C-alpha positions in Angstrom: 101.3 115.3 93.4 99.4 112.4 95.0 98.2 109.1 92.7 94.7 109.2 94.2 94.0 113.3 93.3 91.3 112.1 90.7 87.9 111.8 92.8 89.2 115.1 94.6 89.8 117.1 91.7 86.3 116.4 90.1 84.4 117.6 93.2 87.0 120.6 93.1 86.2 121.7 89.5 82.6 121.5 90.1 82.2 123.5 93.6 85.9 125.2 94.0 85.3 125.6 97.3 86.6 124.1 100.9 90.0 122.6 101.5 91.6 120.8 98.8 94.0 118.5 99.8 96.2 117.8 103.1 98.5 120.7 102.0 96.0 123.5 100.2 95.2 124.9 103.2 92.5 127.8 101.6 89.5 127.9 103.9 91.5 126.7 106.8 94.3 128.1 108.6 94.8 130.8 105.5 93.1 133.1 104.4 89.1 132.7 103.9 88.6 136.2 102.9 87.3 136.0 99.2 85.7 133.2 97.8 87.6 130.9 95.4 85.8 130.8 92.0 83.9 134.4 93.3 84.1 137.5 90.8 87.6 138.6 89.9 89.2 135.5 91.3 91.5 133.1 89.5 93.0 129.2 90.9 95.7 126.9 89.6 96.7 123.9 91.4 100.0 122.4 90.1 100.6 119.2 91.2 103.0 118.0 89.5 101.4 114.3 88.8 102.2 114.3 84.9 105.5 114.8 83.7 104.2 116.3 80.1 102.1 118.8 81.5 102.6 122.4 82.0 99.6 123.5 82.6 97.9 123.2 86.0 96.5 119.6 86.8 93.3 121.6 88.7 92.3 125.4 87.6 89.8 128.0 87.3 90.8 130.7 85.3 88.1 132.8 82.7 90.8 135.1 80.9 93.5 131.5 79.9 95.5 129.0 80.4 98.2 129.2 83.3 101.3 126.9 82.2 104.9 126.5 84.3 108.4 126.9 83.2 111.4 125.5 84.7 115.2 127.1 84.1 117.5 125.8 83.2 115.0 123.3 81.1 117.8 120.2 81.8 118.1 121.3 85.0 115.1 119.5 86.7 114.2 116.1 86.8 110.5 114.3 87.3 110.3 112.2 89.8 108.8 109.8 92.5 109.6 110.9 96.4 109.6 110.5 100.2 106.6 111.8 101.8 104.9 110.9 105.0 101.4 109.8 105.2 99.5 113.2 105.7 100.8 114.7 102.2 100.3 110.8 100.6 98.7 107.4 101.9 101.0 105.4 99.0 104.3 107.3 101.1 105.2 108.9 97.4 104.0 111.9 95.7 106.1 113.1 92.6 107.5 116.4 91.7 110.1 117.9 90.6 114.0 117.9 91.7 116.4 120.2 90.8 119.8 118.5 89.6 121.4 121.9 88.5 124.6 122.4 91.6 123.8 126.3 90.8 120.3 126.0 91.6 117.2 126.3 88.8 113.9 128.7 88.9 110.5 127.8 88.2 108.3 130.4 86.3 104.3 130.6 86.7 102.7 132.4 83.8 98.8 133.3 85.2 96.4 135.0 82.4 94.7 138.1 83.8 91.8 141.1 82.3 93.7 144.0 82.3 92.2 146.6 84.6 94.4 149.5 84.8 91.8 150.7 87.8 92.9 147.0 89.4 95.4 146.0 91.8 96.3 141.8 91.7 96.3 140.2 94.9 98.2 137.1 95.3 98.1 134.6 97.8 100.4 131.1 96.6 101.2 127.7 98.5 104.5 126.0 97.7 104.9 122.4 98.8 108.9 121.6 98.8 111.3 119.8 100.1 113.5 123.3 100.4 113.2 126.9 100.9 113.1 128.8 97.3 115.5 130.9 99.0 117.0 132.9 95.9 113.3 134.3 96.1 110.4 134.7 95.3 108.5 137.5 93.0 106.2 138.5 90.5 106.0 141.2 87.9 103.5 142.4 85.1 103.2 142.4 81.2 101.1 144.3 79.1 98.3 146.8 79.2 100.4 149.8 81.2 103.0 151.5 79.3 103.9 153.1 82.8 104.9 149.7 84.0 104.1 148.1 87.2 104.1 148.2 90.8 105.1 145.0 92.7 106.3 143.9 96.3 105.1 141.1 99.2 102.5 140.9 101.9 102.6 139.6 105.5 100.3 136.4 105.2 100.7 136.2 109.2 100.6 132.6 108.6 102.7 129.9 109.8 104.7 127.5 107.2 103.6 124.2 107.4 106.2 121.5 108.8 105.6 118.0 107.9 107.0 115.0 109.4 109.9 112.4 107.6 110.6 110.9 105.3 111.9 113.8 103.0 114.4 114.0 100.5 117.6 113.7 101.3 119.3 117.0 103.2 115.2 118.4 103.1 112.4 119.0 105.3 108.6 118.9 104.1 107.0 122.2 104.5 104.2 123.8 102.7 105.3 127.3 102.4 102.7 130.3 102.0 103.5 133.7 100.3 101.7 137.1 99.8 102.3 138.9 96.6 100.5 142.3 95.0 101.2 143.5 91.2 99.7 146.8 90.5 97.8 148.2 87.9 96.4 144.5 87.2 98.5 143.5 84.5 97.0 141.5 81.2 99.2 138.8 82.9 101.5 137.8 85.7 104.9 136.0 86.0 105.7 134.7 89.5 109.3 133.3 89.3 110.8 131.3 92.7 114.2 130.3 92.9 115.0 127.3 94.5 118.8 125.6 95.8 120.3 122.5 94.0 118.6 119.2 95.4 114.8 121.1 95.9 112.0 118.5 95.3 109.0 120.9 94.6 105.9 118.4 95.1 103.0 121.5 94.6 102.0 124.4 94.1 98.8 126.6 94.7 98.0 130.2 93.3 95.0 132.2 94.0 94.7 135.9 92.9 92.0 137.9 93.0 91.7 141.6 91.2 90.1 144.4 93.4 90.2 148.2 92.8 91.4 148.7 96.7 95.1 150.0 96.4 98.0 148.9 97.6 98.6 150.6 101.6 102.6 150.3 101.9 102.9 151.5 104.6 100.9 148.6 105.9 100.6 145.4 103.7 100.2 142.6 106.3 97.5 140.3 106.2 95.0 141.6 109.0 95.1 144.8 106.6 94.7 142.4 103.1 91.6 140.4 105.0 90.2 144.0 106.0 89.7 144.8 102.6 87.6 141.7 101.6 85.0 141.6 104.3 
């Protein structure tokens, strides 16, 4: 993502609190209801500053190493892209461009500790030049022969639009998504489907496992927020 992240990364790994970077809103307008780095939580920040690195550049997950995959593998090109100073003072960020005319997917795998009584709550932030219009979903692997139930919850938070410049045909946004899966799996896989010519600059994923089941009739952020107070 940005070239000036190293010192911030060190500070984040020490404290794992507060705002991480300009386009990580944890503790700001979005949720501050569970403690990043606290019991039952994981944190993953892919800033895509290294094309050879598929684990997050910054992460805190005691259950294993998260990783990312791109499909089709030859349909994504890593490079440097114009951005406003709000995203990077140098005016460029690094990221992955979907070069496949039919679009492409990014898949994140996040290890957990299997807890058949738990529910996994996910808050994800994505900074990209186009919306993942093909969908965002989560699935679980391992630990439960009966399978898993997954869905979305409404964060109640706005998507943040950044000013130009942006890659051709796009506009920089930081999108946010609320996902859940129950029971808590051994690992979860999050899939984002992007259209042709999308540039993905960064993805931040926070998760927490609780013993509070999902209320299907009210999965709004106001209810989710109340669960952790």
